[in-house]
N, C-alpha and C positions, 0 to 999 in steps of 0.2 A: 768743557764744563757742562754743556747741555747733555752730553752722553752720560756723564756721571750722575747728573740730576735725574735723568730719565731712568737710569738703572736703579737708583735709590727708590724712586717712586714705584717702579715696577716691583721691586722686591718687597716694599712696604705693603703692597696690595696682594701680591702673589704668595708670600710666605705665610701670612695668617690663614689664608684659604688652604694652602698646602698642609699646614699643620693640622687644620681641622679635618682634612681628608685623611690624614695619617691614621686616624682611628678606624677607618673603614678598611675592609679587606681589599687587597690590590685588584682583584677581579672587578669590583664595583667601579674602579676608576676607568677601566678599559672598555667596559661594555657601552655600546651605543656611540662611541666617539668616531669610529670609522676612519681613523687616521691610518694611512698606509704603513707608517713606520712604527707603530706601537709594538709592544712585545708579541701580541698575537700574530702579527705579520711575520715576525722572525720565526715563530713556531711553525708557521705555514711553510716557510722556506725549508726548514728542516724536514717537515712532513712531505714536501715535494720530493726531496732526495730519497727519503724512505720509500715513498710510493714508486719512484723509478726503480729502486732495488727490488721491491716486492713484485712489481709487474715487469721485470726485465724481459721476460719471455714475450709478453704482449708488445713491448716496445721494440723487440728484435735486437736487444743489446748483446754484445759479444762478451765472452768471458773476460777479456782484457778491460772492457768498459766497466764491468761489474767490479773487477779487482781494483780499479782506480776510484770508483765511487764509494766503496765501503769505508776506506779510511777518511774520506772527506765527510761522510755522514757521521761517523763517530766523532770526528773533530768538531763538527757543528753541534752535536749533542753536548759535548763537554763544554764548549763555549757558552751554550745556552744555560747550562747549570751554573757556571761561574758567574755569568751575567746576572742571573736571578739572585744569587747569593750576594754579590757585590752591591747590587741595587738595594736589596733589602737592608743591608748593613748601613749604606749611605742614608737611606730613609730613616732608619732608627737613630742615626747620629743627628740628623736634622731635628727629629722629634725631641731628642734629648736637649738640644740647644734651645728649642722653642718652649720647653716646659716652664721656664721662669717668666714672670711678668715682664721684667726688663731685660730681655734677651740681648745678646751681643749681635748687632746687625752685621758686623763684618764676618763673624763666624757663620751666621745663618746664610749670608750671601755666598760664602765659600762652599758651604754644604750644598746649596742649590746648584752652584756651578759644577760641583763634583758629580751630582746626580745627572746633570745634563751631559757631562763629559762621558760618564759611564754608558749612558744610552747611545750617544753618538758613536763612540768607539765600537760598541757592540753592533750597531747597525752597519757600520762600515765593514767590520769583519764578516758579517753575514752576507753582505753584498759581494764581497770578494770571494767568499766560498761559493756563492751561487754562480758567479761568473765561471769559476773553475768547474763546477758541476755541469753547467750548460755547454762548456767547450768540449765535454766528453760525449755529448749527444750529437747525432747527425741532425740535419734540418727536419727530416721526416720523423725521427724519434722525438724531437722537440714538439712538433705539431701534434703527434699522438699523445704526448704527455700533457700538453695544454688541454686537449679534449677530455682527458681523464680527470683533470683537477676538478674537485667538487664545487668550489665556490671562487668566483673572481672577486677582486677587491671592491668593486663598485656594486656588488650584489648583497651588501650587508643590511640593507633596509628591510624591515618586516613587510610581509605581503599586506595588501590593502585589506584583505578579509580579516587579518589578525588585528588591524588597527581599529576596525569598527566596533569591536567588542567593548 
């Protein structure tokens, strides 16, 4: 009973805020949050694979490694496109439910859960793909790739000089 009550309370507070956010472009929601598993991270996973292919010579990759990475990269790109489309549709469906004053809480709850499920499934798919990509790299290639990566997850904070303005 406590679980159901806490879920209802959470939805009552989260859904109106979410509905209000729906009027903002999606990029505004992601900026500044710094969560490792937001859509931006998933894009970075795909970018890392693309970077490996682009700099295959610097990493010392073999033709066999490149041939194995290309379909993984394409697959990740396709999954990213599907994810963004599915997420946008689910968000529009929630917005549609929330348009009326006396919205159906059960429908809104189901829509929020659907959005969460879409995100979770995508994150798990991307992690699986990244595992496959990394198994194709030797330890030395992985170290070189890590050095080539432009930004680590914990370096998203603005520099102190920028904050003083």
